[in-house]
Structure formats: structure tokens, C-alpha cells
C-alpha positions as CSV (number, residue, x, y, z in Angstrom):
1,M,67.5,169.2,42.5
2,S,64.2,167.1,42.3
3,F,62.0,167.4,39.4
4,K,59.3,169.2,42.2
5,E,61.8,171.5,43.0
6,L,63.1,172.4,39.1
7,L,59.0,173.1,38.4
8,K,59.3,175.8,41.0
9,L,62.5,177.4,39.7
10,M,60.8,177.3,35.9
11,I,57.6,178.6,37.0
12,R,59.6,181.5,39.4
13,D,62.1,182.4,36.8
14,F,59.6,182.3,33.7
15,F,58.0,185.7,35.6
16,V,61.6,187.2,35.9
17,I,62.5,186.4,32.3
18,T,59.5,187.0,31.4
19,A,59.8,190.9,32.9
20,G,63.1,191.2,31.9
21,I,62.3,190.3,27.9
22,V,59.7,193.0,28.7
23,I,62.4,195.6,29.7
24,S,64.4,194.8,27.1
25,V,62.1,194.9,24.1
26,A,61.0,198.3,25.6
27,I,64.8,199.3,25.5
28,F,65.2,197.5,21.5
29,C,62.3,198.5,20.2
30,S,62.9,202.4,21.4
31,A,66.8,202.3,20.0
32,F,65.6,200.9,16.8
33,Y,61.7,200.8,16.1
34,P,60.7,204.0,17.8
35,E,57.5,204.6,15.5
36,E,56.5,201.3,15.4
37,L,52.8,200.2,16.9
38,F,52.8,197.0,17.8
39,P,49.7,194.3,18.0
40,V,48.5,192.5,20.8
41,E,49.6,189.4,19.4
42,F,53.0,190.8,20.0
43,F,52.7,190.5,24.1
44,W,51.7,187.0,23.2
45,N,54.9,186.5,21.6
46,I,56.7,188.3,24.5
47,I,54.9,185.6,27.0
48,S,55.7,182.8,24.9
49,L,59.2,183.7,24.9
50,G,59.4,183.5,28.2
51,I,58.0,180.1,27.9
52,M,60.7,179.1,25.4
53,S,63.5,180.9,27.5
54,S,62.2,178.7,30.7
55,L,61.8,175.2,29.3
56,P,65.6,175.0,28.8
57,H,65.6,174.7,32.9
58,F,65.3,171.1,32.3
59,I,69.2,170.6,31.6
60,F,69.9,171.1,35.1
61,Y,67.8,168.7,36.3
62,S,69.6,165.5,38.1
63,E,68.7,163.2,40.7
64,K,72.1,163.3,42.3
65,E,74.0,166.5,43.4
66,L,76.0,168.3,40.5
67,N,79.7,168.8,41.1
68,K,81.1,172.7,39.8
69,R,82.6,171.5,36.6
70,Q,78.9,169.4,35.8
71,M,76.9,172.9,36.8
72,L,79.3,175.1,34.3
73,T,79.2,172.6,31.6
74,R,75.1,172.8,32.2
75,Q,75.3,176.7,32.4
76,V,77.2,177.0,29.6
77,I,75.1,174.5,27.6
78,H,72.0,176.0,29.1
79,F,73.0,180.0,28.0
80,S,74.1,178.3,24.0
81,I,70.4,177.0,23.7
82,I,68.9,180.3,25.2
83,L,70.9,182.1,22.7
84,L,69.7,180.0,19.7
85,I,66.1,179.9,20.7
86,L,65.9,183.7,20.8
87,F,68.4,184.5,17.6
88,T,66.0,182.1,16.0
89,V,63.1,183.4,16.7
90,G,64.0,187.1,16.6
91,Y,65.5,186.5,13.4
92,S,62.0,184.5,12.5
93,W,59.5,187.0,13.6
94,G,61.4,189.9,12.3
95,W,62.7,191.7,15.6
96,I,66.1,191.3,14.2
97,A,66.7,192.9,11.0
98,T,68.9,190.9,8.4
99,G,72.2,193.0,7.4
100,N,72.3,195.2,10.1
101,I,75.0,194.2,12.6
102,L,74.5,196.7,15.5
103,Q,71.2,194.9,16.2
104,P,72.0,191.3,17.0
105,V,74.9,192.7,19.2
106,V,72.2,195.0,21.1
107,F,70.0,192.1,21.2
108,F,72.8,189.9,22.1
109,L,73.6,192.4,24.9
110,L,69.9,192.5,26.5
111,V,69.7,188.3,26.6
112,T,73.0,188.3,28.4
113,A,71.6,191.2,31.0
114,V,68.5,189.5,31.3
115,Y,70.3,185.7,31.9
116,L,72.9,187.2,34.4
117,G,69.9,189.1,35.9
118,V,68.3,185.9,36.4
119,K,71.4,184.0,37.7
120,V,72.0,187.2,40.1
121,L,68.2,186.9,41.6
122,A,68.4,183.6,42.0
123,F,71.8,183.1,43.7
124,Q,70.5,185.6,46.2
125,N,67.7,183.7,46.7
126,D,69.9,180.6,47.4
127,R,72.1,182.5,49.6
128,K,69.1,183.9,51.9
129,M,67.8,181.1,51.5
130,A,71.8,178.9,53.2
131,D,71.0,181.8,55.3
132,L,68.1,180.4,56.8
133,L,68.8,176.9,57.2
134,N,71.9,177.7,58.8
135,R,71.0,180.1,61.5
136,K,68.0,177.5,61.8
137,L,70.2,174.6,62.3
138,G,72.4,177.2,64.7
139,E,69.6,177.7,66.9
140,F,68.7,173.5,66.9
141,H,72.4,173.2,67.7
142,N,72.3,175.8,70.6
143,L,69.1,173.9,72.1
144,S,70.4,170.3,71.9
145,G,73.8,171.7,73.6
146,Q,72.1,173.2,76.2
147,S,69.6,170.0,76.4
148,M,72.8,168.1,76.6
149,D,74.5,170.4,79.2
150,K,71.3,169.9,81.6
151,E,71.5,166.4,81.2
152,R,75.2,166.1,82.0
153,K,74.2,168.1,85.2
154,E,72.2,165.9,86.1
């Protein structure tokens, strides 16, 4: 993946991640802080969290194609770093109460859901691109085959 492709991916994923964070925060706060009113700063925290969650995408940068094992290893490292960032921020910003066992479990499940959601959307996007490329290659192959048939007949 080129650096330019990685930046495009990071920008796209930033918006998907931030939307996922907003949904997760709505669920989390509805469950644990239903009476709480949040200041405007809270929304900037969400945007900051989206940026912090997008930056570890640099783990996937490579000038050469990664094999399945290398990609899986980077996925595990990426997810671990995301969890480390989000739990550190969650506790330091007071989003997760210390001494409460249910909150970190729910937080983990929500982070995992957002992470998997981003991966599913990326997979669907990659699949559409692969289908488009395969269709275009098929059209090119058919056109090339037809022109070669014409040359043989002449």
C-alpha cells in the first residue's frame, strides 16, 4: 500500500470511526450516565479520539505487498494499540469509572464493535473495487480477443 493510499484510507476511516464513536458514546452514556449533560468540549474529545484512533493505521504502511501472516500480525498489533489508546483516554478523561467492572467490559465490546464495523466496511469497499477491476479486465480481455480474432482472419 502506498503512502498516498494509506492517507486516503486513514481519512475515510476517521469519519467512519468518529461516527462509530458517536453511536458508542450514545449507547454507553445512555447506560451509565443517563442524567449527565455534556459540554461542547466533549464533542471535541470525540473528534480527538477519532484522530487518535486513525493514526495507528501507519502500522499497515509497507512498500511491498504484505502476506497474510504479516497482515494478521499487524491487525493484532493495530487492535491492541487502539485498545491501549482508548482505555488510557477513557480512564484519564473519566469516561470509565474506576472500580466498576461492567463499564470496561461494555467499553471493550463497543470498541470491538466499532473496529469490526470499520473492517467490514473496508472489506466491502475493497471487494467492490476488486469486482470493478475484474469486470474491466474481463472487458479488456474480450476486446483484445476480438481484435486478435480479426487479425487472424485477415
